[in-house]
N, C-alpha and C positions, 0 to 999 in steps of 0.2 A: 503494498500498498503505500501510497505517497506521503510524505509528511506535512504536514500544514503546522503555523504558528498555533499557539493555544488559542487565540482570537480570531481565528480565521473565519471560522465556522457562525460567528456573533454578526447580528445585524451591525451596519454600519454607514455613515453617510461618505459617499464619494463624489465628487462633481456637482456638489450640492441636488445628489438625488440619495434617498436612502436605498441601501441595498438591503432586503431583509435577510433573515437567518435562511428561510426556505430557500431563496436564491444562492446562497450562500452554500447550501449541502448541494443544490446543483451543479453549480460550479465544481465541487469538490470532486463530484461522481464525474463529471466529465474530463476533469482534468486525469483520472484513474482509467477512463477508456483510452484517451488521448496518450498516456503512458504505454500503455498496453501496443496501440499502433506502433508507435515509436519504438517499443522494442521488436517486433517483426520489422519493421524497416532497417533498423538499424543492423540486426543479424543477417538482411538480406541484401544491402546496400542499396537499397530502394530511397531514392530521393522522393521528400514531400515539403509543402510549404504551406505556412500560414497563408488565409486568403479571406477576402471580403472582411466582416467586421472583424475577425480575429486579427489578420493583418494589422488594420486599423487599430485596436484596442494594444497590441504589442508594441507600435511605434508612439502611441500617443499615450496609452495608458501603463505601459508595462504589465499590461494584463486585461482582462475583460472589461470591454466599455460597461459603465456601470449598470446602464438600462439594456444591456444584451443577454442574453441566456442558451447562448449555443456556441459550438465551437465548429469553423469550418478549415477545412483543408484541402489542398490540390496536389494532383500526381499528374505527370504527363502521361500520355495515353499509355504507353509502351510500361512504364512504371505502375500505372493502375492497375494493367494486365498481371503483372508480376507479382504486386500487393495481394489479389485476389487468389493468385494461385498459392500465395505461400503462407495464407492464415490457417495456422493451427486447427487441427481438429480439435483439440482440448479446449479452444476457447468456451465452447458451452459449458464443459466441466467448471470453467473459472467465473461464468455468468455473463459471458459475452456472445453476440451473435453477428453476422454478417446479413444482410438485408440489402437485396437489389430486385430487379425486373426477372432476373435469370434464374435466383433461388426462391423466389416468392411471388407467386401468380397474382396476389391480390395487391402487392406492394406497388403505389400509383406513382413514384417520384422517379425522377430522370438522373438519379445519384443514387450511389450508396452509404448506406449508414450502419456503423456499429455500434450495436445497440446492447445496453444492460437487458440482464434477465431477472425477472423478479422471480427469484426463490426465497427459501428459509433462510438463507444467510446475507441475503441483500441489503437489509438494516445495518449491517456490520462492516460490510465489504465496501458499501459506497455511502459511508459517513452520514446516515439517516436521513439519504435522500427520498422524499416521497414518491419520485414518481420514476417513470423508465427512462432515460435518456441515451443520447448517443453522439457522437461525431459525424459531421455528413462529409462524405469524401467527395471532389469533383473532379471528372477527367479533364484536362485540359488537352483539346484534339489541336492538330496540325491543318491550319487553312491550307487551300491549293495557292499558289502564285497567279495564277490565272482568274481573273477579277469575274469573267463570264463564269466558270466555273463556280467559283465562290457563291456568286448570287443564286444561281440552280440550286446548289446545297442549303443555301438558307431558305429557297424558296419551299423545298420539300419538306424541310423542318419544322418551318412554319405551319406548314399546312397538316402534318402529322400533330402537333402540338394542339393547333386551333381544333382538329378533331378530338383530342384527347378532351380538352376543355368541353367540347360539346358534349360529351360522354357523361362527365363528372357533372354537368350541370343538367342533366337528363333532356337535353335539348335535342328531338330525335328529328327537326327539321332538317332534312337533306343529308342527312347523317349517310343515307346509303350510298348518296351520289359523293360525298366527300371520300368514303372508302374506296369506291369505285376510280376514282380520279387516283389515288394514294397507287392503287394495284397497278394502275397503266404506267405510271410515272416511274415505279420502281422495277416493274416485272416483278411483281410478288402476289401471291396469293394468302387473304386475311380470313381466317376460318370466323364465320359469323357465330358459329355455335360455341365459342371460345372466348377465353376474357380478351376484348378488342382493344383495352390500354395496355395491357402484358406486351401483347403482340406490336402495338403501336412503339412502345417504349424499346422493345428489344431491335425493332426495325431502325429507330431512329439511331440509338447505339452503333449500330453497325455501318449506320450512313455515316454517322459522326467520324470513326476512326477508318475512312477511306483513303486518307491520305498518310504519307509516311512523314517522318520527321526532316528526311536529308529532301525532300518535295515541298518544303515549308521554309516561310521566313516568320510566321507569326501564330501566334496560338490563341485560343477562343474557348469558352465554357459551352458549346455548342448544344449539349446536351441540355444545359441549364436557362439561356436566356438567347435563344432561335430569334423569338418574337418581340425583343425591344427594338424600338425605334433606334438607340444607341446601341451600336455594336460596340461591344468591350473586346479590342483586340489587343494583343500583348506580342513585344518583340520577343525571340527566342531567346537572345541573349541576356534578358533582363533576368530569367528563371535559370540560367548558366551555371551560377553559383549559390551558394547559402551560406547565410552565419546564422550562430544560434543565440538568441536572445531573449530576455527574462517574460516570460508570461504567468504573472502569479508566481508559484513556485518551480515551474519548468523552465526548461529553456527550450523556445520552439524554433523550427529554421524558418529563417526569413529569407527569402531569394533577394539579392546583392540589388534588383533594380526596381524594389519596394517603392521609391518615391515615384517614378514614373507609373508604376503599377496603380498605386493609390491616387496618383492623379487624374488616371484615366477613370476611375473609381468615381472619386468624391471631389475630384476638383482640386485647385492649386492651394485651396484653403481647409486641407483636410485635417489640421491640424487644431482646428478652430471646432469645437463642439459647437453643432447648430440644434438651437432650442427645438425646432420643429422634427427634427430628425429621433427626439427620445420617444417617440412609438415604436420603435424596434427596428427604423428601416435604414439607420447608419450602419 
């Protein structure tokens, strides 16, 4: 188990925001999950990096953003595959499990989550955390150098994601037409009597990893953000190396190009907390 200072699990004010004891216990449990992921990555030489709010929290707060409640990390697609292959089978016995569209048909998210398992020893192992928690792992995929190919890739991914949202909202209008269009574009067959969201997520995942590292200059979270008007593209060299930085009681890997990455995500003023972002969107 990770070691925490005696007062870590107590509620406290941070950045004029009161972090309740319950949230502190969630943080502690998530840090345990992160430590387990880190152990696998270190053992197998798999690079990973703090991402999104976790990256911002590392640089700006040396830990969690006070009003944030999760940990996000990224791996380049090749390393993401290696990680999933390297996850030890005994993790279940340690109270952890890996969840994604490939291993759980009802999972409806476009990324992998390493989750805690609620068993008899759960409160003791995870610092009295009242909830099931996890760490989100996103694959960084390689974008084609040809911009026309990039546009086609985004178009198909957006169409798949739009269809997934339609199913989630139980909006059946035009659904069959949408699925037929996807089948035609991708030359695949989608079984109507099986979980549609699962099939579309797996299709998106296979489309996202079409291009190799040596065919690309830029990276993107294609599975997670293909529908956003602002496309978050990152140069490969920003992730060429990493450095460990403090994140609460943990030293988390941060890409050396973190300034450019955070500028793309949050703008030049990313070091200044924005009051309107305190609803968890930062």
